[in-house]
matplotlib code that plots the C-alpha trace (Angstrom):
import matplotlib.pyplot as plt

x = [23.6, 22.9, 20.3, 17.0, 16.4, 13.6, 13.5, 11.3, 13.1, 11.8, 11.3, 11.9, 8.9, 9.8, 9.1, 10.5, 13.7, 14.1, 13.9, 16.6, 14.2, 13.3, 17.0, 18.0, 15.1, 16.2, 19.8, 18.8, 16.6, 19.5, 21.8, 19.2, 19.0, 22.8, 22.8, 20.7, 23.4, 25.9, 29.7, 32.7, 34.3, 34.3, 34.0, 31.3, 28.4, 26.8, 26.6, 27.5, 26.9, 30.6, 30.5, 28.1, 28.9, 31.8, 34.8, 35.1, 31.4, 31.6, 34.6, 32.9, 30.4, 31.5, 33.0, 33.6, 36.8, 37.9, 35.9, 38.0, 36.1, 36.8, 38.9, 38.5, 40.9, 43.4, 41.9, 42.9, 44.5, 48.1, 49.6, 53.4, 55.4, 56.4, 53.4, 52.2, 48.8, 47.8, 48.9, 47.2, 43.9, 44.2, 45.0, 42.0, 39.6, 40.8, 40.6, 37.1, 36.0, 37.5, 35.7, 32.4, 32.8, 33.6, 30.7, 28.4, 29.7, 29.0, 25.5, 24.9, 26.1, 23.9, 20.9, 21.6, 22.2, 18.8, 17.1, 18.5, 17.6, 14.1, 13.3, 14.5, 14.1, 17.2, 17.7, 18.9, 22.1, 21.9, 25.4, 26.9, 25.4, 27.7, 26.7, 27.3, 26.8, 24.2, 24.4, 25.9, 29.4, 28.4, 29.0, 26.0, 28.1, 28.8, 25.0, 24.0, 26.7, 25.9, 22.3, 23.4, 25.9, 23.4, 20.1, 20.6, 21.6, 18.9, 17.4, 16.3, 12.7, 13.0, 14.6, 11.7, 9.1, 10.9, 10.8, 7.1, 6.3, 7.9, 5.3, 2.3, -0.6, -1.2, -4.5, -5.1, -7.0, -3.8, -1.2, 1.2, 4.1, 3.4, 4.2, 7.5, 8.4, 7.5, 9.5, 12.5, 12.5, 12.3, 15.2, 17.3, 16.6, 17.9, 21.3, 24.3, 22.3, 20.3, 20.5, 17.4, 18.5, 16.8, 16.0, 14.1, 12.3, 11.3, 10.0, 8.1, 6.5, 5.4, 3.6, 1.9, 0.8, -0.4, -2.5, -4.2, -5.7, -5.6, -3.0, -3.4, -2.2, 0.9, 1.7, 1.5, 3.8, 6.2, 6.4, 7.2, 10.3, 13.8, 15.1, 17.8, 15.0, 13.4, 15.0, 13.4, 13.6, 11.8, 9.2, 8.3, 8.2, 5.9, 3.4, 3.4, 2.0, -0.4, -1.6, -2.2, -4.4, -6.2, -7.1, -8.0, -10.5, -11.9, -12.3, -14.0, -16.5, -17.1, -17.6, -20.0, -22.2, -22.1, -23.2, -26.1, -27.2, -26.9, -28.9, -31.8, -31.7, -32.6, -29.9, -28.7, -31.4, -31.0, -29.9, -32.7, -34.5, -35.8, -36.4, -34.3, -31.4, -28.2, -26.4, -23.4, -19.9, -17.3, -14.5, -16.3, -19.0, -22.5, -22.9, -25.5, -25.0, -27.7, -25.3, -22.5, -22.6, -20.1, -20.6, -20.3, -17.4, -15.0, -12.1, -12.3, -9.6, -7.6, -9.8, -12.9, -16.1, -18.6, -21.5, -21.2, -24.3, -25.2, -26.6, -23.6, -20.5, -18.2, -15.6, -15.8, -15.9, -18.5, -18.5, -21.9, -21.6, -24.2, -26.0, -24.1, -25.0, -26.6, -25.3, -24.3, -27.1, -25.8, -28.1, -26.6, -23.1, -23.9, -25.6, -22.4, -20.3, -22.7, -22.3, -18.6, -18.8, -21.2, -18.7, -15.9, -18.1, -18.9, -15.3, -13.4, -9.6, -7.9, -6.6, -3.3, -0.5, 0.5, 3.9, 5.5, 4.6, 7.4, 9.4]
y = [61.0, 64.6, 65.0, 66.7, 70.2, 70.0, 73.7, 76.5, 79.6, 82.8, 84.6, 88.3, 89.7, 91.6, 95.3, 96.8, 97.3, 94.4, 95.3, 94.1, 91.6, 90.1, 89.9, 88.2, 85.7, 85.0, 84.5, 82.0, 80.0, 79.7, 78.5, 76.0, 74.7, 74.5, 72.5, 69.8, 68.9, 66.8, 67.2, 66.1, 69.5, 72.4, 70.0, 67.8, 69.0, 71.7, 70.3, 73.0, 76.0, 76.8, 77.1, 80.1, 81.7, 84.1, 82.3, 84.2, 83.9, 80.1, 79.5, 81.3, 78.4, 75.7, 72.4, 73.8, 73.9, 76.1, 75.4, 74.6, 74.2, 70.9, 71.1, 69.0, 66.1, 65.8, 64.1, 61.5, 59.8, 59.2, 56.1, 56.3, 53.3, 50.6, 51.3, 48.2, 46.8, 47.5, 51.1, 51.6, 50.4, 52.9, 55.7, 54.8, 54.7, 58.1, 59.7, 58.3, 59.6, 63.1, 63.2, 62.2, 64.8, 67.6, 66.7, 66.6, 70.0, 71.5, 70.1, 71.5, 75.0, 74.9, 74.0, 76.8, 79.3, 78.4, 78.6, 82.2, 83.3, 81.8, 83.6, 87.2, 89.9, 89.3, 93.0, 93.1, 91.3, 92.4, 93.8, 90.3, 88.9, 87.9, 88.7, 85.2, 82.9, 85.0, 84.0, 80.6, 81.7, 83.6, 81.6, 81.5, 82.8, 86.0, 86.5, 86.0, 88.1, 91.0, 90.9, 90.9, 93.8, 95.9, 95.3, 93.7, 96.9, 97.6, 101.1, 102.9, 102.6, 98.9, 98.6, 100.7, 98.5, 95.4, 96.7, 97.6, 94.2, 92.6, 94.3, 93.5, 91.7, 88.0, 86.3, 83.6, 81.5, 81.0, 78.3, 79.8, 78.3, 81.0, 83.6, 82.0, 81.8, 85.4, 86.8, 84.7, 85.9, 89.5, 89.0, 87.5, 90.3, 92.8, 91.0, 93.0, 96.2, 97.4, 94.1, 93.2, 91.1, 87.9, 89.5, 92.2, 89.6, 87.7, 90.8, 92.0, 88.6, 88.2, 91.6, 90.3, 87.1, 89.0, 91.4, 88.4, 87.5, 83.8, 82.5, 84.5, 81.7, 81.0, 84.8, 85.0, 82.0, 83.5, 86.8, 84.8, 83.2, 84.5, 86.7, 84.2, 81.8, 84.3, 82.8, 82.3, 78.5, 78.6, 81.0, 78.7, 75.7, 77.3, 78.7, 75.7, 73.8, 76.6, 76.8, 73.0, 73.3, 76.3, 74.4, 71.3, 73.2, 74.8, 71.4, 70.1, 73.0, 72.7, 69.0, 69.4, 71.8, 69.5, 66.6, 68.6, 69.4, 65.8, 64.6, 66.8, 69.0, 72.7, 75.4, 76.8, 78.8, 82.5, 83.6, 84.5, 87.8, 89.6, 87.2, 89.5, 89.5, 88.1, 84.9, 84.9, 83.5, 83.3, 84.3, 87.0, 88.3, 89.1, 88.3, 88.9, 85.6, 83.1, 80.2, 81.7, 80.8, 79.2, 75.7, 76.6, 79.2, 78.5, 80.4, 79.9, 81.3, 79.3, 78.4, 78.9, 78.0, 76.6, 76.7, 80.4, 82.5, 86.1, 85.6, 83.6, 84.7, 82.6, 85.4, 85.7, 88.6, 91.2, 93.1, 94.1, 95.6, 97.4, 95.3, 95.2, 98.3, 100.1, 103.7, 105.1, 107.1, 110.7, 111.6, 108.5, 109.7, 113.2, 111.7, 109.8, 113.0, 114.9, 112.1, 112.4, 116.2, 115.8, 113.5, 116.0, 118.7, 116.5, 115.6, 118.8, 118.6, 120.1, 123.7, 124.3, 124.5, 128.1, 129.5, 128.3, 130.2, 132.6, 131.3]
z = [-66.7, -65.8, -63.0, -63.7, -62.4, -59.8, -58.8, -60.2, -61.4, -59.9, -63.2, -63.6, -65.5, -68.6, -69.2, -66.1, -64.2, -61.7, -58.0, -55.6, -54.1, -57.6, -58.5, -55.3, -55.6, -59.1, -58.0, -55.3, -57.6, -60.2, -57.4, -56.3, -59.9, -60.2, -56.9, -58.4, -61.0, -59.0, -59.2, -57.2, -57.7, -55.2, -52.3, -53.9, -51.7, -53.7, -57.2, -59.8, -57.6, -57.6, -61.4, -61.2, -57.9, -57.3, -56.0, -52.7, -51.9, -52.7, -50.5, -47.6, -47.5, -45.0, -46.4, -49.9, -51.9, -54.7, -57.9, -61.0, -64.3, -66.0, -69.1, -72.3, -72.3, -75.2, -78.2, -79.3, -76.3, -76.9, -75.4, -75.2, -76.6, -74.2, -72.0, -70.2, -70.8, -67.2, -67.3, -70.7, -69.2, -66.4, -68.9, -71.1, -68.1, -66.8, -70.3, -70.7, -67.2, -68.0, -71.3, -69.7, -66.9, -69.4, -71.6, -68.6, -67.5, -70.9, -70.9, -67.4, -68.4, -71.5, -69.3, -66.8, -69.6, -71.1, -67.6, -67.2, -70.7, -70.5, -67.2, -67.8, -70.4, -72.5, -73.0, -69.4, -70.5, -74.2, -74.2, -73.5, -76.7, -79.6, -83.2, -84.4, -81.4, -79.7, -76.0, -76.6, -75.8, -72.6, -69.4, -67.1, -64.3, -66.3, -67.0, -63.4, -61.8, -64.2, -63.1, -59.5, -59.9, -61.8, -60.1, -56.7, -54.9, -52.2, -52.1, -48.9, -50.0, -50.3, -46.9, -45.4, -47.2, -45.9, -42.3, -42.6, -44.0, -41.0, -38.8, -41.0, -39.3, -39.9, -40.7, -38.1, -40.6, -42.5, -41.4, -38.9, -40.9, -43.5, -40.9, -40.0, -43.7, -44.3, -41.3, -42.3, -45.9, -44.7, -42.2, -44.9, -47.3, -44.8, -44.4, -45.7, -45.9, -42.9, -40.9, -39.0, -36.0, -35.0, -31.6, -33.5, -35.6, -32.4, -30.6, -33.7, -34.3, -30.7, -31.1, -34.2, -32.4, -29.4, -31.6, -33.2, -29.8, -30.7, -28.3, -25.0, -22.7, -24.8, -25.0, -21.2, -20.8, -23.4, -21.5, -18.3, -19.9, -19.3, -22.1, -23.0, -24.0, -26.4, -29.6, -33.0, -32.7, -29.3, -30.6, -33.5, -31.3, -28.6, -31.1, -33.4, -30.4, -29.6, -33.2, -33.3, -30.2, -31.6, -34.8, -32.9, -30.8, -34.0, -35.6, -32.5, -32.5, -36.2, -36.0, -33.1, -35.0, -38.1, -35.9, -34.6, -38.1, -39.2, -36.2, -37.5, -34.5, -35.0, -35.3, -32.0, -30.2, -29.6, -26.2, -23.8, -24.3, -27.3, -30.2, -32.4, -29.9, -31.3, -30.4, -28.0, -28.5, -25.7, -28.2, -30.2, -27.9, -29.1, -32.8, -35.5, -37.3, -36.6, -36.9, -34.8, -31.1, -28.8, -30.0, -33.7, -33.5, -36.4, -34.7, -30.9, -28.7, -26.2, -23.3, -25.4, -23.4, -25.8, -23.3, -22.5, -23.1, -22.9, -19.4, -18.3, -20.3, -18.1, -18.3, -22.1, -24.6, -23.5, -26.8, -28.3, -31.7, -33.8, -36.5, -39.8, -41.8, -38.9, -38.5, -35.2, -33.5, -33.1, -30.1, -28.3, -29.0, -27.8, -24.7, -24.0, -24.4, -22.1, -19.5, -19.7, -19.3, -16.3, -14.7, -15.2, -13.6, -10.6, -10.2, -11.3, -11.2, -8.2, -8.3, -10.0, -7.5, -6.7, -5.9, -2.7, 0.5, 1.7, 4.6]

ax = plt.figure().add_subplot(projection="3d")
ax.plot(x, y, z, "-o")
ax.set_aspect("equal")
plt.show()
């Protein structure tokens, strides 16, 4: 019995010319679907991938062999005269197995053909259509390879966009595994065109993680490592552990605040001073949210000190921002500029060096 396809096809939306990225995603998803239909041919490890992938590309995959499409066995089976009963039984079993394999292969190709046609605008391969049989006589390999040859060429604009996406910031509230997946996809997209090396991926990703400000201790430890240890696998391992600890601390802080609320205790008191003065958070500095202090911070940094206050910051963030919606005060800005000018007047730069004295 033919296996059930368990993969989702990355459909190409109708009404526009597919991009290289869309075409390559579609190609990969079709190969994944073909992989789910088992076959002993082509090395027996990739299902029917060899039936839809170009021969040279398929043979470049380790542990594969040349794919040969099954052919229909002769019907009916002819048993030569004087054939022994034992040999006849062997011939019948082999003929039955060949017929079953061929029928299964035809069913698999029909399924893959339907998957392709159901997930693209059929005008993209309209020239392959037969007047009588429509697309029934077109091999799925021919459909797929036409799409790749026509639409998978990567443009300079797409390569630039791919490189820019590699440097894009990451939201620390999202699982860090998403960052690994994004960077991997972007590196794979560059292969064979304007290759982005894994060393570049590592350096760029470290910069993203550092800009997040979420894992300062792990960043420092990473910078101390020998360059030979700066691999993609090591990066994921180190920061997976850091992210687990970061989220554990966030859970502890959130749970603590929930416990306080359940116990009927009042919300955290403002820091000492003016009643309108904001709360303080070790990670984020002075805040204007009544429920955001060190013990209730949802995204604490590594080494977060929940007990820190405005009067005892414990080495935490000393940022004080204006209230939301409050405009900057121009006189204050001018006063700051005047102070800077006064400092320059009190400490003027030294005279420009003149020509050297004559000997």
